[in-house]
C-alpha positions as CSV (number, residue, x, y, z in Angstrom):
1,M,0.0,0.0,0.0
2,P,1.7,3.2,-1.1
3,A,1.9,6.2,1.2
4,Q,-0.9,8.7,0.5
5,H,-1.3,12.3,1.7
6,M,-4.5,14.3,1.8
7,D,-4.6,18.1,2.2
8,L,-7.3,20.0,3.9
9,R,-7.0,23.7,2.9
10,D,-10.6,24.9,2.8
11,R,-10.6,27.8,5.2
12,E,-14.2,27.3,6.5
13,S,-13.5,23.6,7.2
14,Q,-10.2,24.5,8.8
15,Q,-12.0,26.8,11.3
16,R,-14.7,24.3,12.1
17,L,-12.1,21.5,12.5
18,T,-10.0,23.7,14.9
19,E,-13.2,24.3,17.0
20,S,-14.1,20.6,16.9
21,L,-10.7,19.5,18.1
22,R,-10.7,22.1,20.9
23,A,-14.2,20.9,21.9
24,L,-12.9,17.3,21.9
25,R,-10.2,18.1,24.5
26,E,-12.8,19.9,26.7
27,E,-15.2,16.9,26.5
28,L,-12.5,14.5,27.5
29,E,-11.3,16.9,30.3
30,I,-7.7,16.7,29.2
31,R,-5.3,18.6,31.3
32,E,-3.2,20.8,29.1
33,D,-1.4,23.5,31.1
34,F,0.7,22.5,34.1
35,P,0.0,24.2,37.5
36,E,2.6,26.6,38.7
37,D,3.8,24.3,41.5
38,V,4.4,21.5,39.0
39,L,6.5,23.8,36.7
40,R,8.4,25.2,39.7
41,E,9.2,21.7,41.0
42,A,10.3,20.6,37.5
43,Q,12.8,23.5,37.3
44,D,14.1,22.8,40.7
45,A,14.5,19.1,39.9
46,V,16.5,19.8,36.7
47,A,18.7,22.3,38.5
48,A,19.4,19.8,41.2
49,R,20.5,17.0,38.7
50,R,23.6,18.6,37.3
51,L,25.8,16.0,35.4
52,P,28.0,14.1,35.5
53,A,26.8,12.4,38.7
54,A,29.5,10.5,40.6
55,D,27.1,7.8,41.7
56,L,26.2,6.8,38.1
57,R,28.1,4.2,36.1
58,D,29.7,5.9,33.1
59,L,28.7,4.4,29.8
60,R,29.2,7.4,27.6
61,E,31.7,5.7,25.5
62,L,29.0,3.4,24.0
63,P,27.7,4.9,20.8
64,F,24.0,4.7,21.5
65,L,21.5,5.8,18.9
66,T,17.7,6.6,18.9
67,I,15.1,5.7,16.3
68,D,11.8,7.7,16.4
69,P,9.3,9.4,14.1
70,P,10.5,12.7,12.5
71,G,10.6,15.7,14.9
72,S,10.4,13.7,18.1
73,T,11.9,15.4,21.1
74,D,10.7,13.2,24.0
75,L,13.1,10.4,23.4
76,D,12.6,7.5,25.9
77,Q,15.0,4.9,24.4
78,A,18.5,4.6,23.0
79,V,20.1,1.4,21.8
80,H,23.6,0.0,21.2
81,L,24.2,-3.4,19.8
82,Q,27.4,-5.4,19.3
83,R,28.5,-8.9,18.7
84,T,29.9,-10.8,21.7
85,G,33.6,-10.7,22.4
86,G,33.5,-6.9,22.6
87,T,34.9,-4.6,25.2
88,H,32.2,-5.2,27.7
89,D,31.9,-9.0,27.2
90,A,35.3,-10.4,26.6
91,T,34.5,-13.7,28.1
92,A,31.4,-14.4,26.0
93,G,31.4,-17.0,23.3
94,A,31.5,-16.0,19.7
95,G,28.4,-15.7,17.5
96,G,26.1,-14.0,20.1
97,F,25.1,-10.5,20.7
98,E,25.1,-7.8,23.4
99,V,22.3,-5.3,23.6
100,W,22.5,-2.2,25.7
101,Y,19.1,-0.4,26.0
102,A,19.0,2.9,27.7
103,I,15.7,4.2,29.1
104,A,15.2,7.8,30.2
105,D,15.7,8.1,34.0
106,V,12.4,9.9,34.7
107,P,12.4,8.9,38.4
108,L,15.5,11.0,39.0
109,F,13.4,14.1,38.3
110,V,10.1,13.1,40.0
111,R,9.9,13.3,43.7
112,P,7.6,10.6,45.1
113,G,4.5,12.3,46.5
114,G,5.5,15.7,45.0
115,A,3.6,18.0,42.6
116,I,5.0,16.4,39.4
117,D,4.2,12.9,40.7
118,A,0.6,13.9,41.5
119,E,0.1,15.6,38.1
120,A,1.5,12.6,36.2
121,R,-0.9,10.3,38.0
122,L,-3.8,12.5,36.9
123,R,-2.6,12.5,33.3
124,G,-1.5,8.9,33.0
125,Q,0.3,9.3,29.7
126,T,1.3,11.8,27.0
127,M,-1.6,12.4,24.7
128,Y,-1.1,12.9,21.0
129,A,-3.5,15.1,19.0
130,P,-3.3,16.7,15.6
131,D,-3.4,20.2,17.2
132,G,-0.6,19.4,19.6
133,R,0.9,17.0,22.1
134,I,-0.2,17.1,25.7
135,S,2.8,15.9,27.7
136,M,2.6,13.9,30.9
137,H,5.6,15.8,32.3
138,P,6.7,19.4,31.9
139,E,8.7,20.0,28.8
140,V,11.9,21.0,30.8
141,I,11.9,17.3,31.8
142,S,10.2,15.4,28.9
143,E,11.9,17.2,26.0
144,D,15.1,18.3,27.6
145,A,16.8,17.2,30.8
146,A,15.5,13.6,30.8
147,S,15.1,13.1,27.0
148,L,17.9,11.0,25.4
149,L,18.7,13.7,22.9
150,P,21.9,13.3,20.7
151,D,25.3,14.6,21.9
152,R,24.1,15.3,25.5
153,D,25.0,13.5,28.7
154,R,21.9,11.9,30.2
155,P,21.0,9.7,33.2
156,A,19.3,6.5,32.2
157,F,18.3,3.1,33.3
158,V,20.4,0.8,31.1
159,W,19.3,-2.7,30.4
160,H,22.2,-5.0,29.4
161,F,21.3,-8.2,27.6
162,R,23.6,-11.1,26.5
163,L,22.0,-13.1,23.7
164,D,23.1,-16.3,22.1
165,A,23.5,-16.7,18.3
166,A,19.7,-17.0,17.9
167,A,19.2,-13.9,20.0
168,V,17.8,-15.9,22.9
169,V,18.3,-14.0,26.2
170,Q,21.0,-15.6,28.3
171,S,21.1,-12.9,30.9
172,A,19.5,-9.5,31.6
173,T,20.4,-6.8,34.1
174,V,19.3,-3.2,34.7
175,G,20.9,-0.3,36.6
176,R,21.4,3.4,36.5
177,A,24.1,4.9,34.3
178,L,25.3,8.0,32.4
179,V,24.9,7.7,28.6
180,R,25.4,9.8,25.5
181,S,23.4,9.2,22.4
182,R,25.4,9.8,19.2
183,R,22.7,9.8,16.5
184,Q,19.0,10.5,16.3
185,L,17.5,8.6,13.3
186,T,14.1,8.2,11.9
187,Y,12.5,4.9,10.8
188,T,12.7,6.0,7.2
189,Q,16.4,6.7,7.4
190,V,17.1,3.3,9.0
191,Q,15.0,1.5,6.4
192,S,16.5,3.4,3.5
193,A,20.1,2.5,4.7
194,I,19.2,-1.1,5.1
195,D,17.5,-1.4,1.7
196,A,20.4,0.5,0.0
197,G,23.0,-1.7,1.6
198,T,24.7,1.3,3.2
199,A,23.7,0.5,6.8
200,D,26.5,0.5,9.4
201,E,27.0,-2.4,11.8
202,Q,24.6,-1.0,14.4
203,L,21.7,-1.0,12.0
204,T,22.7,-4.3,10.4
205,L,22.7,-5.9,13.9
206,L,19.3,-4.3,14.7
207,K,17.9,-6.2,11.7
208,E,19.7,-9.4,12.5
209,V,18.6,-9.4,16.2
210,G,15.1,-8.2,15.2
211,M,14.6,-11.0,12.7
212,H,15.8,-13.6,15.3
213,R,13.3,-12.2,17.9
214,I,10.5,-12.3,15.4
215,Q,11.2,-15.9,14.8
216,Q,11.1,-16.5,18.5
217,E,7.7,-14.7,18.7
218,L,6.4,-17.1,16.1
219,D,7.9,-20.1,17.8
220,R,6.2,-19.3,21.1
221,G,2.8,-18.5,19.4
222,G,2.9,-14.7,19.7
223,A,1.2,-12.4,17.3
224,S,1.6,-8.8,16.0
225,L,-1.2,-6.8,14.4
226,N,0.8,-4.6,11.9
227,L,-2.1,-2.5,10.4
228,P,-1.2,0.4,8.1
229,R,-0.7,3.6,10.0
230,Q,-2.9,6.6,9.6
231,E,-1.3,9.8,10.9
232,I,-2.9,13.2,11.2
233,T,-0.4,15.9,10.2
234,H,-0.5,19.7,10.6
235,D,2.0,22.0,8.8
236,G,0.9,25.2,10.5
237,E,-1.7,26.0,7.8
238,S,-3.6,22.8,7.0
239,Y,-4.4,19.3,8.3
240,G,-3.8,16.1,6.4
241,I,-3.8,12.4,6.8
242,I,-0.9,10.2,5.8
243,T,-1.6,6.5,5.3
244,E,1.3,4.1,4.9
245,P,2.3,0.5,5.9
246,A,4.6,0.0,8.8
247,L,8.3,-0.4,7.8
248,P,10.1,-3.6,8.6
249,C,12.6,-1.7,10.8
250,E,9.8,-0.6,13.1
251,D,9.1,-4.3,13.8
252,W,12.8,-5.0,14.5
253,N,13.1,-2.0,16.8
254,A,9.8,-3.0,18.6
255,Q,11.3,-6.4,19.2
256,I,14.1,-4.8,21.4
257,S,11.3,-3.1,23.5
258,L,9.3,-6.4,23.7
259,M,12.4,-8.2,24.8
260,T,13.0,-5.7,27.6
261,G,9.4,-5.8,28.7
262,M,9.5,-9.6,28.9
263,A,12.7,-9.4,30.9
264,A,11.1,-6.9,33.3
265,A,8.1,-9.1,33.8
266,R,10.2,-12.2,34.5
267,M,12.3,-10.2,37.0
268,M,9.2,-8.9,38.8
269,I,7.6,-12.4,38.9
270,D,10.7,-13.9,40.3
271,G,10.9,-11.1,42.9
272,G,7.2,-11.4,43.8
273,I,6.4,-7.7,43.2
274,G,5.5,-5.5,40.3
275,I,2.9,-4.7,37.7
276,L,2.4,-6.6,34.5
277,R,0.6,-5.9,31.2
278,T,-1.7,-8.8,30.7
279,M,-4.2,-10.0,28.1
280,P,-6.3,-13.2,28.1
281,E,-6.2,-15.7,25.3
282,P,-8.9,-15.2,22.6
283,D,-11.9,-17.4,23.4
284,D,-12.9,-20.3,21.2
285,G,-15.8,-18.3,19.8
286,A,-13.6,-15.4,18.6
287,L,-11.1,-17.8,17.1
288,A,-13.9,-19.8,15.3
289,K,-15.4,-16.6,13.9
290,F,-12.1,-15.3,12.6
291,R,-11.4,-18.7,11.0
292,R,-14.8,-18.4,9.2
293,Q,-14.0,-14.9,8.1
294,S,-10.7,-16.0,6.7
295,E,-12.5,-18.6,4.6
296,A,-15.1,-16.1,3.4
297,L,-12.4,-13.6,2.4
298,E,-10.6,-16.4,0.4
299,H,-7.5,-16.5,2.5
300,P,-8.2,-19.4,4.8
301,W,-6.3,-19.9,8.0
302,P,-4.7,-23.3,8.0
303,A,-5.7,-25.5,10.9
304,D,-2.1,-26.3,11.9
305,M,-0.8,-22.7,11.8
306,P,-0.8,-20.4,14.9
307,Y,-2.7,-17.2,14.4
308,G,0.4,-15.1,14.9
309,A,2.1,-16.8,12.0
310,F,-1.0,-16.5,9.9
311,L,-1.3,-12.7,10.5
312,R,2.3,-12.3,9.2
313,T,1.2,-13.9,5.9
314,L,-1.4,-11.2,5.2
315,D,-0.7,-8.6,2.6
316,V,-2.4,-5.3,3.6
317,A,-2.1,-4.1,0.0
318,D,-4.8,-6.7,-0.9
319,P,-8.2,-5.2,0.2
320,R,-9.6,-8.6,1.3
321,Q,-6.5,-9.4,3.4
322,L,-6.6,-5.9,4.8
323,A,-10.3,-6.6,5.8
324,L,-9.1,-9.8,7.4
325,M,-6.4,-8.0,9.3
326,H,-9.0,-5.6,10.7
327,A,-11.2,-8.6,11.7
328,A,-8.2,-10.0,13.6
329,A,-8.5,-7.0,16.0
330,S,-11.2,-9.0,17.8
331,L,-8.5,-11.4,19.0
332,F,-6.6,-8.6,20.7
333,R,-9.1,-7.6,23.4
334,G,-9.1,-7.4,27.2
335,A,-5.6,-6.0,27.7
336,G,-5.0,-4.5,31.2
337,Y,-2.6,-4.2,34.1
338,T,-2.1,-6.6,37.0
339,A,-0.3,-5.4,40.0
340,F,0.9,-7.7,42.8
341,D,3.0,-7.6,46.0
342,G,3.8,-10.9,47.5
343,Q,1.4,-13.3,45.9
344,V,2.1,-13.7,42.1
345,P,-1.3,-13.8,40.3
346,D,-2.3,-16.9,38.2
347,A,-2.8,-14.9,35.0
348,V,0.6,-13.3,34.1
349,V,0.7,-13.8,30.3
350,Q,0.1,-11.2,27.6
351,S,-1.4,-13.5,25.1
352,A,-0.5,-11.6,22.0
353,I,3.2,-11.8,23.1
354,A,2.6,-15.3,24.4
355,A,4.7,-14.5,27.5
356,P,4.7,-12.4,30.7
357,Y,5.3,-8.8,29.7
358,A,5.5,-5.4,31.4
359,H,5.6,-1.8,30.1
360,T,9.0,-0.4,31.0
361,T,10.5,1.4,28.0
362,A,8.5,4.7,27.8
363,P,8.6,6.5,31.2
364,L,8.5,9.9,29.6
365,R,5.2,9.1,28.0
366,R,3.5,6.5,30.2
367,L,3.1,6.5,34.0
368,V,3.4,2.8,34.8
369,D,6.9,2.5,33.3
370,R,8.5,4.7,36.0
371,F,7.4,2.3,38.7
372,V,8.4,-0.8,36.7
373,L,11.9,0.6,36.1
374,V,12.5,1.3,39.8
375,T,11.1,-2.1,40.8
376,C,13.4,-3.9,38.4
377,A,16.5,-1.9,39.2
378,S,15.9,-2.6,42.9
379,L,15.4,-6.3,42.4
380,C,18.4,-6.6,40.2
381,A,20.6,-4.9,42.8
382,G,19.2,-7.1,45.6
383,E,17.7,-4.1,47.3
384,E,14.2,-3.5,48.8
385,V,11.7,-2.0,46.4
386,P,11.0,1.5,47.7
387,A,8.0,2.0,49.9
388,W,6.6,4.7,47.5
389,V,6.5,2.1,44.7
390,R,4.7,-0.5,46.9
391,A,2.2,2.1,48.0
392,A,1.4,3.1,44.4
393,L,0.8,-0.5,43.0
394,P,-2.8,-0.9,44.0
395,D,-3.8,2.3,42.2
396,L,-1.9,1.9,39.0
397,N,-4.3,-0.5,37.3
398,A,-7.2,1.9,37.5
399,L,-5.0,5.0,36.7
400,M,-3.7,3.4,33.5
401,A,-7.1,2.0,32.5
402,S,-8.7,5.5,32.7
403,S,-5.8,7.1,30.9
404,N,-5.8,4.5,28.1
405,Q,-9.6,5.1,27.6
406,T,-9.1,8.8,27.3
407,A,-6.2,8.4,24.8
408,S,-8.3,6.0,22.7
409,R,-11.2,8.4,22.6
410,L,-8.9,11.3,21.7
411,D,-7.3,9.3,18.8
412,S,-10.6,8.2,17.4
413,G,-12.4,11.5,17.9
414,A,-9.6,13.5,16.2
415,M,-9.4,11.1,13.3
416,D,-13.2,11.3,12.9
417,A,-13.1,15.1,12.9
418,V,-10.3,15.4,10.4
419,Q,-12.0,12.9,8.0
420,A,-15.3,14.7,8.3
421,A,-13.5,18.0,7.4
422,L,-11.8,16.4,4.4
423,L,-15.1,15.3,2.9
424,S,-17.4,18.1,4.2
425,N,-18.0,19.5,0.7
426,R,-18.6,16.1,-1.0
427,I,-22.0,15.0,0.4
428,G,-23.9,12.9,-2.1
429,E,-20.8,11.7,-4.0
430,A,-20.1,8.0,-4.6
431,F,-16.9,6.3,-3.6
432,S,-15.3,2.8,-4.1
433,A,-14.8,0.9,-0.9
434,V,-14.1,-2.5,0.6
435,V,-16.2,-3.9,3.5
436,L,-14.0,-4.3,6.6
437,Q,-16.8,-5.4,9.0
438,G,-20.0,-6.8,7.7
439,S,-23.5,-5.9,9.0
440,P,-25.0,-8.4,11.5
441,P,-27.9,-10.6,10.3
442,A,-31.2,-8.9,10.1
443,V,-33.6,-9.5,13.1
444,E,-37.3,-9.8,13.0
445,D,-39.3,-6.7,13.8
446,T,-40.5,-6.5,17.3
447,P,-44.1,-5.0,17.6
448,G,-43.9,-1.4,18.7
449,K,-40.1,-1.3,18.2
450,Q,-38.2,-0.1,15.2
451,A,-35.6,-2.5,14.0
452,P,-32.1,-1.2,14.0
453,R,-30.7,-0.1,10.7
454,L,-28.1,-2.5,9.3
455,S,-24.6,-1.1,9.2
456,G,-21.0,-2.1,9.1
457,T,-17.5,-0.6,8.5
458,V,-16.0,0.1,5.1
459,Q,-12.5,1.1,3.9
460,V,-12.9,3.8,1.3
461,T,-10.3,3.5,-1.4
462,E,-9.6,7.1,-2.2
463,P,-9.3,9.0,0.1
464,P,-8.1,6.1,2.2
465,L,-10.3,6.1,5.4
466,E,-12.5,3.9,7.5
467,A,-16.1,4.9,8.2
468,K,-19.5,3.6,9.3
469,C,-21.7,2.5,6.4
470,Y,-25.5,1.6,6.3
471,G,-26.8,-1.3,4.4
472,E,-26.3,-5.0,4.0
473,L,-22.6,-5.6,4.0
474,V,-20.4,-8.7,3.7
475,A,-16.8,-8.5,4.8
476,G,-14.3,-8.4,1.9
477,E,-16.8,-7.3,-0.7
478,R,-16.1,-4.4,-3.0
479,V,-18.9,-1.9,-2.9
480,T,-19.9,1.5,-4.0
481,V,-20.9,3.8,-1.2
482,V,-22.5,7.3,-1.1
483,L,-21.6,9.9,1.4
484,L,-24.6,10.8,3.6
485,E,-23.0,12.9,6.3
486,A,-19.7,14.6,7.1
487,D,-20.4,16.5,10.3
488,I,-17.2,18.2,11.6
489,A,-18.7,19.5,14.9
490,R,-20.1,16.1,15.8
491,R,-17.1,14.3,14.4
492,R,-19.3,12.0,12.4
493,L,-18.9,10.4,8.9
494,R,-21.5,8.1,7.5
495,F,-22.0,6.3,4.2
496,E,-24.7,4.2,2.6
497,V,-24.3,1.3,0.2
498,K,-25.3,2.5,-3.2
499,P,-28.1,0.2,-4.6
500,P,-27.2,-1.4,-7.9
501,D,-30.2,0.3,-9.7
502,A,-29.3,3.8,-8.4
503,P,-28.5,6.5,-11.0
504,P,-24.8,6.5,-12.0
505,S,-22.5,9.1,-10.5
506,V,-18.8,9.8,-10.5
507,L,-16.7,7.3,-8.5
508,R,-14.0,8.8,-6.3
């Protein structure tokens, strides 16, 4: 699926869209400006953490690099990879790997029980909206003092992995250190260098380790849902939507984060304290339904193939397989957080990963990671987990659930508003589309009650967007739909299947 970009330059639509996005933030009660006491405490915390710090291990000679979307300034992670037998692992056998993974040391700047801590708990995570980012921490921390920006000394929690030749973890430790990133790369830059054969050893090793880890994911029955990305952009004058498939290097990079989250989970389970990211297995009904959908969409799921392996066979450039990928989202439900202190819960697995897992690699942007990092570093050092971490554990499940719900509503509401604005002057036009989710079977009328109108979800081909559509719909079918409504203020976009005998109109 090629990258596509849509511009929205109509001035009236721009104004209504700006108002709609502002109203969305207000409806969700998203906290934007930081209180004065939070800003003051942040400035004091940064001033108090002058580097270098004598109590931190000095790892500034390692050439860490970061890989993020263009323009990122809140950089949580930096990575360095090398083959075994290097300076820091002279006794290791040949053929394996070392991975050093630096994570921003946010706890160093956040006083437990202080104003920043309280505000971060209210926010839960950084929110991303087309009209601006709403950070969890003040910018002086999230985009400066704690961010792993290039060519600057930074405190970090550094995970150190020793891997064998198949990139299976042999050992994992974590502790505080001083690091210095050398390069800030984008995913496009990394992929271009790999594809052109000009990548240096660091990027080559990222691919090599990433591919090994993907194979391990398949071997243990894990699954990744790599849907095409839709990103809302704003260039200062107009909004647009970019739709493009995920790059392979994003998967390789994600595998490093997944490896770290799995190591953190194992460390906390062994230590009897922590908070895990859990998700139940898909139930038999969901699996059976998905299998039937795969047959209906002419890409049947082999009975002897794990669903994670099957998802990696799907080509999202094929409309029917894209519809099937969307249908697979029903298998990725029920994710949450499970905190424990003493008694390890029975359910510790994140089923899509097919292993215990914890969020630990994004403390600048997600509340729970700060507590996981401190817990793991304490356990690794053989020290008591701090009392302030223990006291927070019972509350983190609910705080993160609420924050995730708000973030999800912000994402979907913003996308709905921008799509409505893009099509606000095209009511009544016909468009080509593919059905992503079919309409449920019709039900018999109940006396005195109006039967619900049949509807499903379609993927419009051009412009590329998803929307609700009325009519009898079968997943995977190609249909012609007519735009009924594009309401920017209500953030609503609705289509209707065009009857075969309707008058012809221009297809878009």
